[in-house]
MDAnalysis code that builds the backbone (N, CA, C; Angstrom):
import MDAnalysis as mda
import numpy as np

u = mda.Universe.empty(438, n_residues=146, atom_resindex=np.repeat(np.arange(146), 3), trajectory=True)
u.add_TopologyAttr("name", ["N", "CA", "C"] * 146)
u.add_TopologyAttr("resid", np.arange(1, 147))
u.add_TopologyAttr("resname", ["MET", "ARG", "TYR", "TRP", "GLY", "ILE", "PHE", "LEU", "LEU", "LYS", "LEU", "GLY", "VAL", "ILE", "TYR", "LEU", "LEU", "ILE", "ARG", "GLY", "LEU", "TRP", "LEU", "ALA", "LEU", "VAL", "ALA", "LEU", "LEU", "PRO", "PRO", "PRO", "ALA", "ALA", "PHE", "LEU", "TYR", "HIS", "HIS", "PHE", "ARG", "PRO", "PHE", "GLY", "HIS", "ASP", "LEU", "ARG", "TRP", "THR", "VAL", "ILE", "ILE", "LEU", "ALA", "LEU", "PHE", "LEU", "LEU", "ALA", "CYS", "GLY", "LEU", "LEU", "TYR", "LEU", "ALA", "VAL", "TRP", "ASP", "GLN", "THR", "MET", "ARG", "CYS", "ARG", "SER", "CYS", "GLY", "ARG", "ARG", "LEU", "ARG", "MET", "PRO", "VAL", "LEU", "ARG", "GLY", "SER", "TYR", "SER", "LYS", "MET", "LEU", "GLN", "GLU", "GLY", "ARG", "PRO", "GLN", "PHE", "GLU", "TYR", "ILE", "CYS", "PRO", "PHE", "GLY", "HIS", "GLY", "THR", "LEU", "SER", "VAL", "PRO", "GLY", "THR", "ARG", "PHE", "GLN", "GLY", "ARG", "GLU", "PRO", "SER", "SER", "TRP", "ARG", "ALA", "ASN", "LYS", "GLY", "LEU", "TRP", "GLU", "HIS", "LEU", "ILE", "ALA", "ALA", "ASP", "ARG", "ARG", "GLN", "ASN"])
u.atoms.positions = np.array([
    [71.140, 92.109, 130.065],
    [70.691, 93.479, 130.011],
    [71.655, 94.400, 130.769],
    [72.213, 93.897, 131.857],
    [73.156, 94.690, 132.633],
    [74.424, 94.981, 131.820],
    [74.803, 94.030, 130.965],
    [75.982, 94.185, 130.107],
    [75.846, 95.425, 129.229],
    [74.699, 95.566, 128.575],
    [74.481, 96.711, 127.691],
    [74.227, 97.981, 128.488],
    [73.667, 97.862, 129.676],
    [73.471, 99.029, 130.526],
    [74.795, 99.646, 130.942],
    [75.767, 98.798, 131.271],
    [77.095, 99.295, 131.637],
    [77.729, 100.016, 130.448],
    [77.573, 99.438, 129.256],
    [78.141, 100.057, 128.059],
    [77.492, 101.415, 127.782],
    [76.170, 101.498, 127.892],
    [75.493, 102.778, 127.674],
    [75.888, 103.797, 128.738],
    [76.094, 103.352, 129.970],
    [76.539, 104.251, 131.022],
    [77.929, 104.807, 130.717],
    [78.840, 103.948, 130.239],
    [80.178, 104.417, 129.871],
    [80.108, 105.425, 128.732],
    [79.279, 105.154, 127.728],
    [79.139, 106.096, 126.612],
    [78.549, 107.424, 127.079],
    [77.604, 107.377, 127.999],
    [77.031, 108.602, 128.540],
    [78.043, 109.429, 129.313],
    [78.885, 108.771, 130.112],
    [79.917, 109.480, 130.865],
    [80.931, 110.110, 129.911],
    [81.302, 109.374, 128.858],
    [82.237, 109.926, 127.873],
    [81.625, 111.145, 127.185],
    [80.347, 111.050, 126.827],
    [79.681, 112.177, 126.179],
    [79.662, 113.405, 127.093],
    [79.296, 113.194, 128.367],
    [79.243, 114.320, 129.299],
    [80.623, 114.926, 129.529],
    [81.657, 114.088, 129.583],
    [83.017, 114.588, 129.772],
    [83.471, 115.431, 128.583],
    [83.271, 114.917, 127.376],
    [83.687, 115.648, 126.172],
    [82.858, 116.920, 126.008],
    [81.558, 116.823, 126.279],
    [80.694, 118.009, 126.171],
    [81.103, 119.071, 127.190],
    [81.421, 118.646, 128.417],
    [81.870, 119.593, 129.432],
    [83.183, 120.250, 129.064],
    [84.123, 119.461, 128.524],
    [85.389, 120.047, 128.069],
    [85.162, 121.050, 126.944],
    [84.255, 120.719, 126.025],
    [83.968, 121.624, 124.915],
    [83.377, 122.939, 125.422],
    [82.420, 122.852, 126.344],
    [81.803, 124.068, 126.871],
    [82.814, 124.898, 127.665],
    [83.716, 124.223, 128.379],
    [84.758, 124.942, 129.110],
    [85.714, 125.641, 128.148],
    [86.066, 124.985, 127.057],
    [86.951, 125.610, 126.067],
    [86.292, 126.805, 125.403],
    [85.018, 126.686, 125.080],
    [84.308, 127.800, 124.457],
    [84.240, 128.982, 125.417],
    [84.069, 128.703, 126.725],
    [83.973, 129.789, 127.701],
    [85.339, 130.421, 127.990],
    [86.400, 129.622, 127.978],
    [87.719, 130.137, 128.365],
    [88.507, 130.749, 127.221],
    [88.435, 130.161, 126.037],
    [89.226, 130.683, 124.921],
    [88.539, 131.882, 124.285],
    [89.310, 132.874, 123.926],
    [88.691, 134.018, 123.242],
    [88.287, 133.615, 121.821],
    [87.249, 134.227, 121.313],
    [86.861, 133.903, 119.927],
    [87.937, 134.387, 118.968],
    [88.054, 133.744, 117.813],
    [89.073, 134.181, 116.853],
    [88.773, 135.583, 116.328],
    [89.816, 136.260, 115.956],
    [89.671, 137.640, 115.478],
    [88.953, 137.666, 114.129],
    [88.225, 138.736, 113.920],
    [87.514, 138.894, 112.652],
    [88.510, 139.295, 111.565],
    [88.279, 138.789, 110.371],
    [89.134, 139.094, 109.231],
    [88.284, 139.832, 108.200],
    [88.616, 141.076, 107.973],
    [87.871, 141.928, 107.036],
    [86.376, 141.946, 107.364],
    [86.074, 142.050, 108.663],
    [84.710, 142.118, 109.184],
    [83.899, 140.851, 108.952],
    [84.588, 139.750, 108.679],
    [83.901, 138.465, 108.536],
    [84.292, 137.588, 109.718],
    [83.303, 137.000, 110.340],
    [83.542, 136.094, 111.462],
    [83.425, 134.664, 110.941],
    [84.572, 134.055, 110.717],
    [84.593, 132.688, 110.224],
    [84.477, 131.713, 111.390],
    [84.130, 130.502, 111.056],
    [84.162, 129.450, 112.074],
    [85.608, 129.232, 112.488],
    [85.830, 128.937, 113.771],
    [87.223, 128.852, 114.229],
    [87.980, 127.643, 113.673],
    [87.303, 126.546, 113.405],
    [88.005, 125.352, 112.928],
    [88.483, 125.567, 111.498],
    [89.773, 125.444, 111.298],
    [90.348, 125.595, 109.975],
    [90.830, 127.005, 109.661],
    [90.449, 127.991, 110.479],
    [90.861, 129.371, 110.223],
    [91.750, 129.921, 111.328],
    [91.627, 129.368, 112.531],
    [92.443, 129.816, 113.652],
    [93.237, 128.603, 114.149],
    [94.559, 128.733, 114.188],
    [95.410, 127.592, 114.518],
    [95.160, 127.078, 115.929],
    [95.009, 127.966, 116.898],
    [94.792, 127.545, 118.277],
    [93.515, 126.716, 118.391],
    [92.421, 127.216, 117.831],
    [91.154, 126.485, 117.890],
    [91.241, 125.159, 117.135],
    [91.903, 125.152, 116.005],
    [92.009, 123.926, 115.217],
    [92.759, 122.845, 115.980],
    [93.869, 123.205, 116.606],
    [94.657, 122.225, 117.371],
    [93.859, 121.712, 118.566],
    [93.155, 122.588, 119.254],
    [92.388, 122.172, 120.432],
    [91.227, 121.276, 120.027],
    [90.556, 121.585, 118.938],
    [89.446, 120.737, 118.483],
    [89.963, 119.370, 118.053],
    [91.082, 119.321, 117.372],
    [91.651, 118.031, 116.975],
    [92.107, 117.221, 118.190],
    [92.681, 117.889, 119.198],
    [93.084, 117.179, 120.419],
    [91.863, 116.639, 121.155],
    [90.797, 117.412, 121.196],
    [89.556, 116.945, 121.826],
    [88.969, 115.762, 121.061],
    [89.042, 115.800, 119.750],
    [88.571, 114.677, 118.931],
    [89.387, 113.415, 119.200],
    [90.721, 113.560, 119.286],
    [91.562, 112.398, 119.589],
    [91.277, 111.847, 120.983],
    [91.033, 112.710, 121.943],
    [90.673, 112.261, 123.291],
    [89.362, 111.483, 123.269],
    [88.377, 111.985, 122.529],
    [87.088, 111.292, 122.432],
    [87.250, 109.926, 121.769],
    [88.042, 109.851, 120.701],
    [88.263, 108.562, 120.035],
    [88.980, 107.583, 120.952],
    [89.969, 108.055, 121.700],
    [90.681, 107.186, 122.634],
    [89.780, 106.668, 123.735],
    [88.920, 107.526, 124.272],
    [88.001, 107.092, 125.322],
    [86.979, 106.088, 124.791],
    [86.504, 106.289, 123.569],
    [85.575, 105.325, 122.978],
    [86.249, 103.971, 122.751],
    [87.503, 103.995, 122.307],
    [88.240, 102.757, 122.110],
    [88.401, 102.009, 123.433],
    [88.767, 102.727, 124.495],
    [88.923, 102.086, 125.797],
    [87.602, 101.538, 126.328],
    [86.503, 102.234, 126.066],
    [85.195, 101.747, 126.516],
    [84.821, 100.452, 125.806],
    [85.062, 100.389, 124.500],
    [84.734, 99.166, 123.749],
    [85.667, 98.031, 124.155],
    [86.957, 98.307, 124.339],
    [87.893, 97.265, 124.751],
    [87.534, 96.724, 126.127],
    [87.163, 97.610, 127.053],
    [86.760, 97.172, 128.385],
    [85.493, 96.331, 128.321],
    [84.607, 96.676, 127.420],
    [83.342, 95.938, 127.314],
    [83.555, 94.519, 126.787],
    [84.558, 94.320, 125.950],
    [84.802, 92.968, 125.442],
    [85.328, 92.038, 126.526],
    [85.915, 92.605, 127.589],
    [86.459, 91.788, 128.673],
    [85.499, 91.708, 129.857],
    [84.206, 91.796, 129.603],
    [83.184, 91.690, 130.649],
    [82.272, 90.505, 130.375],
    [81.682, 89.992, 131.456],
    [80.740, 88.875, 131.345],
    [79.493, 89.342, 130.602],
    [78.994, 88.518, 129.692],
    [77.820, 88.887, 128.898],
    [76.534, 88.809, 129.707],
    [76.556, 88.131, 130.841],
    [75.353, 87.991, 131.662],
    [75.269, 89.041, 132.756],
    [76.324, 89.140, 133.564],
    [76.260, 90.021, 134.736],
    [77.044, 91.313, 134.565],
    [77.928, 91.411, 133.594],
    [78.672, 92.632, 133.344],
    [79.925, 92.794, 134.185],
    [80.288, 91.789, 134.983],
    [81.503, 91.901, 135.790],
    [82.726, 91.618, 134.925],
    [83.888, 92.132, 135.373],
    [85.136, 91.894, 134.649],
    [85.481, 90.413, 134.702],
    [85.945, 89.875, 133.584],
    [86.359, 88.474, 133.535],
    [87.725, 88.331, 134.183],
    [87.941, 87.188, 134.833],
    [89.169, 86.969, 135.596],
    [89.790, 85.634, 135.254],
    [90.892, 85.361, 135.926],
    [91.607, 84.090, 135.871],
    [91.985, 83.675, 134.453],
    [92.860, 84.417, 133.776],
    [93.274, 83.991, 132.439],
    [94.084, 82.693, 132.518],
    [93.695, 81.744, 131.685],
    [94.376, 80.448, 131.627],
    [94.802, 80.216, 130.181],
    [96.058, 79.816, 129.991],
    [96.548, 79.524, 128.651],
    [96.180, 78.089, 128.289],
    [95.433, 77.922, 127.218],
    [95.069, 76.599, 126.710],
    [95.861, 76.356, 125.439],
    [96.625, 75.290, 125.425],
    [97.453, 74.980, 124.272],
    [98.904, 75.303, 124.562],
    [99.742, 75.127, 123.539],
    [101.172, 75.341, 123.702],
    [101.715, 76.035, 122.465],
    [102.598, 76.996, 122.689],
    [103.216, 77.687, 121.570],
    [104.169, 76.771, 120.807],
    [104.781, 75.814, 121.502],
    [105.736, 74.930, 120.838],
    [105.048, 73.817, 120.050],
    [103.761, 73.571, 120.281],
    [103.036, 72.516, 119.561],
    [101.866, 73.087, 118.777],
    [102.062, 74.263, 118.177],
    [100.968, 74.897, 117.439],
    [100.560, 74.100, 116.212],
    [101.499, 73.454, 115.559],
    [101.164, 72.709, 114.345],
    [100.391, 71.439, 114.656],
    [100.644, 70.810, 115.795],
    [99.933, 69.585, 116.135],
    [98.588, 69.852, 116.817],
    [98.558, 70.797, 117.745],
    [97.360, 70.990, 118.572],
    [96.536, 72.214, 118.197],
    [97.031, 73.046, 117.340],
    [96.338, 74.293, 117.027],
    [96.899, 75.436, 117.849],
    [96.405, 76.608, 117.577],
    [96.930, 77.796, 118.234],
    [96.484, 77.864, 119.695],
    [97.361, 78.387, 120.547],
    [96.976, 78.544, 121.953],
    [95.956, 79.672, 122.120],
    [95.156, 79.552, 123.173],
    [94.142, 80.548, 123.471],
    [94.172, 80.863, 124.958],
    [93.827, 82.088, 125.281],
    [93.646, 82.479, 126.673],
    [92.165, 82.398, 126.976],
    [91.832, 81.782, 128.095],
    [90.436, 81.680, 128.507],
    [90.237, 82.478, 129.784],
    [89.260, 83.366, 129.752],
    [88.883, 84.161, 130.912],
    [87.507, 83.676, 131.361],
    [87.290, 83.592, 132.666],
    [86.025, 83.093, 133.182],
    [85.375, 84.140, 134.071],
    [84.069, 84.140, 134.074],
    [83.312, 85.020, 134.956],
    [83.479, 84.519, 136.396],
    [83.639, 85.409, 137.360],
    [83.798, 84.956, 138.746],
    [82.581, 84.207, 139.275],
    [81.418, 84.397, 138.668],
    [80.218, 83.696, 139.102],
    [79.871, 82.526, 138.191],
    [80.760, 82.202, 137.241],
    [80.583, 81.025, 136.407],
    [79.570, 81.152, 135.292],
    [79.246, 82.365, 134.863],
    [78.260, 82.532, 133.793],
    [78.782, 82.111, 132.432],
    [80.077, 82.259, 132.204],
    [80.597, 81.905, 130.891],
    [82.101, 82.045, 130.819],
    [82.632, 81.683, 129.642],
    [84.062, 81.706, 129.392],
    [84.317, 82.423, 128.075],
    [85.328, 83.291, 128.069],
    [85.731, 84.000, 126.863],
    [87.065, 83.444, 126.403],
    [87.126, 82.967, 125.161],
    [88.369, 82.456, 124.583],
    [88.941, 83.502, 123.640],
    [90.162, 83.932, 123.942],
    [90.849, 84.954, 123.154],
    [92.062, 84.296, 122.509],
    [92.263, 84.444, 121.193],
    [93.437, 83.835, 120.550],
    [94.738, 84.350, 121.154],
    [95.680, 83.433, 121.365],
    [96.975, 83.803, 121.931],
    [97.920, 84.370, 120.899],
    [97.693, 84.069, 119.633],
    [98.509, 84.597, 118.546],
    [97.610, 85.252, 117.514],
    [98.144, 86.230, 116.836],
    [97.377, 86.946, 115.807],
    [98.114, 86.797, 114.482],
    [97.459, 86.150, 113.523],
    [98.067, 85.968, 112.212],
    [97.406, 86.825, 111.142],
    [96.102, 87.038, 111.257],
    [95.362, 87.702, 110.197],
    [94.695, 88.976, 110.684],
    [95.415, 89.783, 111.445],
    [94.806, 90.999, 111.963],
    [93.925, 90.696, 113.157],
    [92.750, 91.284, 113.182],
    [91.834, 91.091, 114.305],
    [91.068, 89.788, 114.119],
    [91.229, 88.887, 115.057],
    [90.505, 87.618, 115.013],
    [89.499, 87.598, 116.141],
    [88.321, 87.069, 115.888],
    [87.252, 87.170, 116.883],
    [87.497, 86.288, 118.110],
    [87.003, 86.782, 119.225],
    [86.984, 85.998, 120.451],
    [85.659, 85.245, 120.493],
    [85.625, 84.172, 121.257],
    [84.382, 83.404, 121.325],
    [83.910, 83.315, 122.771],
    [82.641, 83.623, 122.971],
    [82.011, 83.563, 124.287],
    [81.200, 82.281, 124.376],
    [81.401, 81.548, 125.455],
    [80.656, 80.300, 125.667],
    [79.999, 80.379, 127.039],
    [78.681, 80.267, 127.071],
    [77.953, 80.321, 128.336],
    [78.121, 78.982, 129.064],
    [78.389, 79.055, 130.359],
    [78.505, 77.858, 131.189],
    [77.180, 77.650, 131.906],
    [76.357, 76.806, 131.363],
    [75.041, 76.577, 131.961],
    [75.154, 75.506, 133.032],
    [74.754, 75.862, 134.222],
    [74.722, 74.895, 135.309],
    [76.096, 74.496, 135.820],
    [77.096, 75.360, 135.695],
    [78.441, 75.018, 136.140],
    [78.482, 74.785, 137.641],
    [77.904, 75.703, 138.408],
    [77.971, 75.578, 139.857],
    [77.106, 74.427, 140.349],
    [75.976, 74.182, 139.712],
    [75.133, 73.061, 140.120],
    [75.866, 71.735, 139.901],
    [76.615, 71.649, 138.809],
    [77.385, 70.440, 138.524],
    [78.467, 70.229, 139.578],
    [79.167, 71.290, 139.974],
    [80.214, 71.171, 140.979],
    [79.647, 70.848, 142.361],
    [78.514, 71.440, 142.714],
    [77.892, 71.150, 144.011],
    [77.401, 69.715, 144.049],
    [76.824, 69.229, 142.942],
    [76.368, 67.843, 142.889],
    [77.541, 66.876, 143.001],
    [78.674, 67.213, 142.388],
    [79.856, 66.351, 142.491],
    [80.385, 66.333, 143.918],
    [80.311, 67.458, 144.605],
    [80.777, 67.510, 145.992],
    [79.863, 66.699, 146.899],
    [78.559, 66.730, 146.645],
    [77.599, 65.966, 147.453],
    [77.793, 64.464, 147.260],
    [78.137, 64.063, 146.058],
    [78.358, 62.623, 145.798],
    [79.585, 62.100, 146.546],
    [80.607, 62.994, 146.715],
    [81.813, 62.562, 147.414],
    [81.554, 62.422, 148.907],
    [80.650, 63.196, 149.466],
    [80.375, 63.128, 150.913],
    [79.451, 62.049, 151.203],
])
């Protein structure tokens, strides 16, 4: 639940930022001049407004892309950033062993994200694997050694 809460919080901050920029632009920029006593909408009729609206749209799209990309690199349980990338496989032995993958792990051991190391067919999905009882297994192994 925390995972989706963080994502909704990021989307809310992006919305407030873009909305605030829009309101600031409306307050600061003069309205476009009337043409033959007709007041047209500024987008598409006034070059300054059109360029600013398109730049604001590109900023919003870029921020949304960064929010989604950041969310894919977070733990699905606790929402913390995944750490410790480890390369599994070898680039020189791709035909024998398969493609190499980068594995990121949650600092609290909730799960592991496997990201393909090579891209052949455009966007290829990453796979999330929950580590159930990882720390209990390690603590039990340590107790057996003592």
